[in-house]
N, C-alpha and C positions, 0 to 999 in steps of 0.2 A: 503495499501501502503507498501512497507520497502520503509522506511524512515534511509537512511544514514551515519553513524554517523561515527568522527572522518577526516576529505581527507580522504571518500570513496564517491566512484561512481556508483553507481547501473544502471547495460550496456545493452540492446538487443543486442544477436550477430546480426552479417548483414548475413543474408543467404544467398547462395549463392549454384546455380545450374548450375554444366557445363549441356550441352547437346555434345551429340555423333553426332561424323561426320552422321553417320547413322539418325540424326533429334530426338534419344532418351536420357529424363532429367533424369539423373543420378542426387538426392540429397540429401541435405549433405549430411545425416548417413547413404550410401552406399561410403561417400570420404573416411573414414577415422578420417580427424582431422578438427574442426572448423576453424572456421573466431575467425583469431586474428582483425578484426571491430568491430563494433558497435558505438550504437547509447546514446548516455551520457541522461537515462532518470529523474534520481536524483541526487542531485546535499548535500553531506549537505555542510554549512551556509558556512566552511570554506574555503568551492574551488574555487581556479578561475576557473575552466572549468564545465559551468553551460549544463542543460538541452538541445537538441538539438546538441546538438557540435555529432561529429562524431571524433570517436578515434581509435588507433591501439597499442596495444597492444600485452606483449614476450605475446611466449607461454604459460609460465606453468604459468599464473601470474591469482592471483582474485579464488571467493571462488565462481563456480553456485551453486545457490539457485533455487527455482521454488517454484514460491504464483501464485495460481490460475492455474496451470495449463499451465502457462507459464514460461522460462526457464531463468534466468536471470543469470547476471556479478558478482559480486562487489567485484569493484574495487583499490585498493589505488589512491589515482591518484597522486604518484609517474611512478608507471608503464606504462602512460603512454608515447609512444613512442612520436603517435603524434599526429593533431586533426585539423579539419578544425575548422570554427566560426557556419558552419549549416551543416546536413546532407541533402545529397539528393536527 
């Protein structure tokens, strides 16, 4: 597993799907813009935020990385705009 270093967070973006009025579900890939929300999977030792926190961050923050077929976001803790203690 990837271990963040230097006040960085490993975040799994929240997947959203929009349902059209006709009941068709439109996945993220077709919506154009990824969500700016996710769950902290891991954090460096000197971070305040911890795994399980739900975070909101800016449009162009972080670096997307793929690990074992899953896309993650490596994000500086200072780029987090808001958070909740536990993901729901």
